[in-house]
N, C-alpha and C positions, 0 to 999 in steps of 0.2 A: 592100936595107935602107939607110936613111939613116944617115949617120955620126952618132955621138952625142958629146956633150961632158959632162964631169962638173961637178957643182955640189956644193960642200961647205957644209953649214949646221950651225949649233950651236943645239940646243934643249935645254930642260930634260928630264932623263930621264923624269919623270912625264908630261910632255906627249907625248913620243915613245911611251911605253907605251900611253897611252890612245888616241892617234891610230891606232896600229897595231892595237889591239884593234877599234876601230870599223871601220877600213878592211878588216880581215880578214873581219868580218861582212858587209861589202858585196862581198867577193870581189875586192878589189884591194890592190895594194901601195902603200907610200908613194910610190915612184917614179912609179907610174901616176897617183896622185892629184895629185902635184906637176906632172906633164906636163899633165894636164887643166887645172889652175889656171893654168899659164903660157900655155897656148893661149887660155884665156879672157881673160887680160890682153891678148893680141894682138888678139883679136876685139873687145874692148871699148875698146881704146886706154886702158886703165887698170885699176884694181882692179875685179873683176866683182861687187862688192857694196858696199853703203854702210858706211862706217866712221864710227862715232860713239860718243861716250861714252854708256854706258847710263844711262837715266833711271829712278830708283827712286821708288816711291810713298812717301808719308810713313810709311805703316805699315812698309814695308821699311826705311826709314832709321832708324826707331825700333828695329826688331829688330836692325839692325846695331849701333846704339849700345849696346843691351842686351847683345849678345854680346861686344862689346869690353869693357864694364864687368865682365862675368863673367870674362873672360879676365884682366883686370888684377887682380881681387880675388876669386879663387876661394874664399877662406876665408869670404866673406860669403854664399855661395850653397850650397844643398844639392846634392849629387851622389849618384848611385846607380850601383851596379855592374850591377844587373839590373832588369828591368821589375818583377819580383816585389817587390824592395826599394822601388821607387817606389810600387807599388800599396799596399803595406803602410803606407808613410808617408802616402799620400793618405787611406787609410781611417782612420788615426789622427787626421789633421787634421779629417776630417769628424766623427768621434766627439767631438772636443773642441770 
């Protein structure tokens, strides 16, 4: 067996949890996935995928703006605890 070396990384707990959940479903550990990734860097002489800023459609950008506005001023927007509450409000709006 080849000698091994340790690598210590810092990641957000939520990211770690989600990655471990996904990798578990794939039948591998984080260490195995990281080893695959590092070997791909060697094989590709660089990052093995394109890194770029995501491009959003105008519709998505408008939705993001709307969500930010709702977050800033929740008092100006209706909210519901359940689907039933929402459906009742929707029914009342249609009736009026």
